[in-house]
N, C-alpha and C positions, 0 to 999 in steps of 0.2 A: 618460811625458809629464808635465810640471810641471802642476800645478793651479793655475788662477788664482783668486784670493780677492777678492771685492768688499770694498772698505774701506768700513766704515760710519762714522757720525758719531762713535759712541762709540769705535771704534778709534782714529781720528784724534786724539781728545783724549788717549788713553792714549799714543800714539807722538809727539805734539807736532808732527805734521804734518797738512796739510788733506787731507780726502777728496776724491776726484774731484768729487762734488757741490759740496762747498765751493769748489774752485777754479773751477768752471763757474759758480757764482753770483758770484765776484768778477770773472771775466772779463765775465759779463753787466753787471755794474754799471758797470764801465769803458766798456764799448759804450754803455750807457745816457747816462753823463755826456757822452760824445762827441755822441750825437744830441742831448741837451738844448742844448749849446753851438750847435748847428747850427739850433735852432729847431724841432726836429722836433714834430710833433702828438702831445702826451702821452696824450690821451684815446684816439687812435687806437691807439698802442702798448698801452695797457691792454686795450682791447677785442681786439686781435690776440693778447696773451698769454691772455687768457681762452679765447679761440677754440681755441688750441693745446691746451689742457688736456684731459685724459681725461674721460669722461662724467660720472663722480660728481664730480670737482673742479670741472668747467665748470658744472654746474647750481648748486652752492653759489656759486661766483664770480660768475655771471649774476645770481642772485637778490639776493647780496649787493650787488653793483654798482648794481643797480636801487634797492634800499633805501636805500642811501647818498644816492643822487641824490634820492630822494623826501624823506628826513629832512632832509637838509641840501642843498636846492636851490642849485646853482651851484658846490658843492664842486669843487675841482680834484682831478684824479687823476692818477698817472704810475706808471711802473714803478719798483720799487725792488729791486734784485737779483732782478728777474724776477717779483717780486709785484706784484699790483694794490696801490696804496697811495693813501691819500686825505689831503688836506693841508688845514691851517688856516693862511692865508697861505703862508709857505714851508716850514713845518714838517710833518712826517708825523705824523700822530694815529693812523693805523690801516693795517692791510694785512692780506692774506689769503695764507698760505702754504699752497699745495696740498698734500694729502697725498703725491701722486707725486713731489714734488720731492726729498725726501730719504728716500723709501720708508717713511713713517710710515702708521700705520694710521687716521689721521684728518687733516683740514686743521686750520689753526689762524689763528683770528683774532686777531691781536696789536695791542696799543696801545702807542704810544710814551709816552714820559715828558711829553709835551705833552697828551696825552688827560686831560680833567678827570674822572678817575675816582677820585680820593682818597677814602678812606673810613676816616678814622682812622690808624692806624700800619701797617696792612697791608691790601692789596687786590690781587686778580688783574690782571695785565695780559695775559694771553692766555687763550684759550678753544678747546677742541676742538670741530670741527664735523665730525661724521660724516655727517650728513644734513641735509636742509632741509624743516621742516614748519611749521605755523601756530605751534606752541610755540616752536621755535627763533626763527623770525622775530619774534616779539614780544619775546623776550629780547634778541636783537640789535638790535632798533629802539630798545629802552630804553637800551641800552650806547651806541648811536651818539649818540643824543640827550644823553645826559650827556657823552660824551667830547668832543663838539664845543661844548658849552654855554659 
């Protein structure tokens, strides 16, 4: 009997093809764009995506979503490749990639180039989130405030 092998993100980079997870993300992005053209409720889509996440990712995503809404009142959100994303105007500033999405050991809080995080010639644009606690919340709060300033 032939063995089936799960293609990982690293393997897809080595072979020049997209992994199943990457193809699914692209299909999801195309579906998001179609929904947005039809005027779908972007905030409801974000909350639905968060609700679909596994327990560990969902806890982080829910707390992150609430924190963004607290720090930047009225900030619009939408899904972006299936991730909850937060905008300044029409530009994505930050997003949360759950660990389960690509089989990673931690979720990723990512910032796009529109985030105001510049600090000299080099600065981080993504952060690993493996749990949520008061210390993590304080760090993320400061990042959100700076990114949207």
